[in-house]
C-alpha positions in Angstrom: 0.0 0.0 0.0 1.1 3.5 -0.7 2.8 4.9 2.5 0.8 8.1 2.5 -2.5 6.2 2.1 -1.4 3.8 5.0 -0.7 6.9 7.2 -4.1 8.5 6.4 -5.9 5.2 7.2 -3.9 4.7 10.4 -4.6 8.3 11.5 -8.3 7.9 10.7 -8.5 4.8 12.8 -6.7 6.5 15.7 -9.2 9.4 15.5 -12.0 6.9 15.7 -10.4 5.3 18.7 -10.1 8.7 20.5 -13.7 9.6 19.7 -14.9 6.2 20.8 -13.1 6.7 24.1 -15.0 10.0 24.6 -18.4 8.4 23.9 -17.7 5.3 26.0 -16.5 7.3 29.1 -19.4 9.9 28.7 -22.1 7.3 28.4 -20.6 5.1 31.1 -20.1 2.1 28.8 -17.2 0.5 30.7 -17.2 -2.6 28.6 -16.8 -0.6 25.4 -14.2 1.6 27.2 -12.2 -1.5 28.2 -12.1 -2.7 24.6 -10.3 0.4 23.5 -7.2 -0.4 25.6 -4.7 -3.3 25.2 -5.1 -5.8 28.0 -1.7 -4.6 29.5 -2.3 -0.9 29.1 -1.8 1.8 31.7 -3.8 5.0 32.3 -2.5 7.7 34.6 -5.3 10.1 35.6 -3.6 12.0 38.4 -5.2 11.3 41.8 -8.0 9.3 40.1 -7.3 5.5 40.4 -4.8 4.7 37.6 -1.9 2.5 36.8 -3.2 -0.6 35.0 -6.2 0.2 32.9 -8.4 -2.1 34.9 -7.7 0.0 38.0 -8.8 3.2 36.1 -12.0 1.5 34.9 -12.7 0.3 38.4 -12.3 3.9 39.6 -14.8 5.0 37.0 -17.3 2.3 38.0 -17.0 3.5 41.6 -17.5 7.1 40.6 -20.6 6.5 38.4 -23.2 7.0 41.2 -21.7 10.5 41.8 -21.7 11.6 38.2 -24.8 13.3 36.7 -23.1 14.0 33.3 -19.8 14.1 31.5 -18.8 15.4 28.0 -15.3 15.1 26.6 -14.6 17.3 23.6 -11.6 16.7 21.4 -10.0 19.7 19.7 -6.5 19.5 18.3 -5.0 16.1 17.6 -1.4 15.3 16.6 -0.4 11.8 15.7 2.9 10.2 14.7 2.7 6.7 13.3 5.7 4.3 12.9 4.5 0.9 11.7 2.4 -0.7 14.4 3.1 1.9 17.0 1.9 5.5 17.3 1.8 8.4 19.6 -0.8 11.1 20.0 -1.2 14.4 21.8 -5.0 15.0 22.1 -6.3 18.3 23.3 -9.5 18.1 25.2 -12.1 20.1 27.2 -14.0 17.8 29.5 -17.0 18.8 31.6 -18.1 16.8 34.7 -21.2 17.4 36.7 -20.9 15.8 40.0 -23.8 15.1 42.4 -22.8 16.7 45.8 -25.7 16.2 48.2 -28.5 18.7 47.5 -26.5 20.5 44.8 -24.4 19.7 41.7 -20.8 20.8 41.2 -19.3 21.3 37.7 -15.7 20.7 37.0 -14.4 21.7 33.6 -10.9 20.7 32.6 -8.8 21.8 29.6 -6.0 19.4 29.1 -4.3 16.8 26.9 -4.1 13.1 26.6 -0.5 12.0 26.0 -1.1 8.6 24.3 0.9 5.7 23.0 -1.0 3.2 20.7 -0.2 -0.2 19.4 -1.7 -2.0 16.5 -2.1 -5.7 17.3 -3.9 -8.1 15.0 -4.7 -5.2 12.8 -6.5 -3.2 15.5 -5.3 0.1 17.1 -5.8 0.3 20.9 -4.4 2.5 23.6 -1.2 1.2 25.2 -0.5 4.0 27.6 -2.3 7.3 28.5 -1.2 10.1 30.7 -3.6 13.0 31.5 -2.2 16.5 31.5 -4.2 19.3 33.0 -3.6 22.8 31.5 -6.4 24.6 33.3 -9.5 23.8 35.4 -12.6 25.5 36.6 -14.9 24.5 39.5 -18.4 25.9 39.7 -19.9 25.1 43.1 -22.8 25.1 43.0 -23.4 24.3 39.3 -25.0 27.1 37.3 -26.7 24.6 34.9 -30.4 25.3 34.6 -32.9 23.3 32.5 -35.9 25.6 33.0 -35.4 27.8 29.9 -37.8 27.1 27.0 -34.8 26.0 24.7 -33.9 23.2 27.1 -37.1 22.6 29.2 -38.5 19.7 27.1 -35.4 18.2 25.7 -34.3 14.7 26.7 -31.6 14.6 29.4 -28.3 12.8 28.8 -27.0 10.4 31.3 -23.9 8.3 31.8 -25.6 4.9 31.5 -28.1 2.8 29.6 -30.9 5.3 30.0 -29.2 7.8 27.8 -31.5 8.7 24.9 -28.8 7.7 22.3 -29.2 4.0 23.3 -32.8 3.9 22.1 -32.3 6.4 19.2 -29.4 4.9 17.1 -29.6 1.7 15.1 -26.6 2.2 12.7 -23.8 3.4 14.9 -23.2 0.0 16.5 -23.4 1.4 20.0 -24.0 -0.9 22.9 
């Protein structure tokens, strides 16, 4: 295959991997999330449980009852591919609405994923991820308000199987 075409295809698959991560973590689909990592991968999320990817996913499972919503937005991506290994610097803005007793708290983080990927058996997966925080904002209590006519009657997203996307889509192959 032409080397430039191979690079374009690899980068496309890596972008799909990064976007699949965002959807899986935001929707709380931990099985889909686990499938995006190699079995021996590591993930360092600061003070959040990290190390082996299974520790990170276990920490997410424990945090789910305290999460009202999450959205991970990918902005700039830079990939370097060398055969069956690759690296990526992925810029993100992630919003987290946490349930804190009688109120919600919003934590918005601007940062980057420093990723290493491996292609095994023809499939790219994350081998190593380190989270870098460039800035963060905490709104306590949350200023989110759903009473405005633009949002009042819209379905509410959730990090779990009750999210409207699970009933809506039939072609995206989502769990």
